[in-house]
C-alpha positions, 0 to 999 in steps of 0.5 A: 804503475805495474799491475803485478805485485810482489808475494811480500807486497800482497801479503801486506796488504793482506794483512792489514785488511785482516787486522782493519777488520778484527780491529772493526769486529772486536770493538763492535764486540765491546761496544756490544757487551758494554751496552748489555752490561749497561743495560743490566747494571744501569736502572731507573729507580721509581719512588711513588707518591707518599714516599721518599726513596732513599738512593744508593750507589753501587759498585762492581769493585768497592763499597756501595755509598748513600747517593741521595733522597727523592720524593715521590711521584718521581725517578732520576733517570736510568743510572749505573748501579743505581738502586732505591728503598722507598719509605712511606711518610704517609700516617700510619695506625698501630695498635697495641693489645695488653689482653691474655698474659699481657693484661696489667695489674691496676694500683689496688691489683685487678688485672685490666685488658685494653688496647693502645692506638698510635698514630705516627709517620716518619718524619720525611725530612729524616729518611736518610737517619732513619734508614741508616741507624732505625731500620734496615734495607730489605730485598726488591722481592720483598718490598713488592710483597711488603711496601711497608715492611722498613717501617714495621721494623723501625717501629718494632725496634724504637717505638713498640716497647717504650710505648707499651712501657708508658702505658703499662706504667700509666694503667698501674698508677690507677685504681681500676675501676678508675681506669675506664674514667681516665683514658683520655689523661692516660693517652695524654700522659703516654703521648707526651711520655712517647713523645719526649722519648722520641724528640730527637729521633725520624718519628713523629707521633700524632697521637695514643688513645687508650680505649677497649678496656676490660675487666675480669668477668667477675668484676664486670658482673659485681658492677652490673649487679650494683648498677642494677642495685642503684638504678632500682634505688632510684626507681624506688626513690622517684616513686616516694617522691611521686607519692610525696608530691600526690600527697601535699596535692591531695592535701591542697586540694582538700585545703581548697575545698574546705576553704570553699565551703567555709567561704559558701557557708559564711555567704548563703542566705534564704534568699540567695538559695531561693534565687538559685532555686527559681534560676534552675527550674527555669533552665528545666522549663526550657529544656525539650526534655521537660514537658510539666514541671511541679514547683512546690511553693509557699505562702509567699509563692515561691520555692519552699527552701529551708528546714523543716521538723519532720516530728508531729505538730501539736493539737493546738498547733495544727487546730490554728494551721487548720483555721 
């Protein structure tokens, strides 16, 4: 085999080597570009706990489309042009105020301020319906700033105004001073109406509570004065009843004493009084506080008991007594 090559053969071989090198370089550049594009366009969207992810598949040319849902915490793995919008399915408590210009006139034209507290959530089985008909997607930056912005938009679009309308209507059907005593029935009525309204929606309404009722200052002051007057009347009624009971008690005690005195007068005799006097004198003799006891006695040698006249005796009677 000859070691010498013709210029034609040498040029052919050199051209073939150059083509292979260019092909390898081009292939390497293509693979590198493809890997870079893949890394830029592919994502592994994550859905945290308490959320359901609404995933969409993007396209370089054409339209994006719904890809599926995932319940957190999870992620689907790195995929091409895959995006997720996370929707919270945990309960929310929203409060709507009816104050100032939004205060409601009652049936008797009394202006009443109050609040309505609503507990609700999004049905996890209806997240696609929620996203497609009741809310909108938001940018990733806004979602990072406020993860619950999507449900807030949905609540504002579908629940808030009907709920406020139902609450106003329930209050307007009652007299002003009856509202504070009917807060639970009002809340139950509003709950039943908003549940019926949201029956075919992805919103699950758990409870509605009406509270923080406030009346105009002049009405509140009048009610306070009336309450104070009522309490004063009740206090006086109580005092009158106490006096009546005390009078009845004194009458009963007096009647008891009178009855006792009548019984005593009916049963007292001279012998009984003498017996009581002797017992009293015996007690005095045994007492350490007495050393001398003077006992007046009569002809019978016993204490004298009875009632004696104070007028002087006639002379004949005195002479008889001296004898």
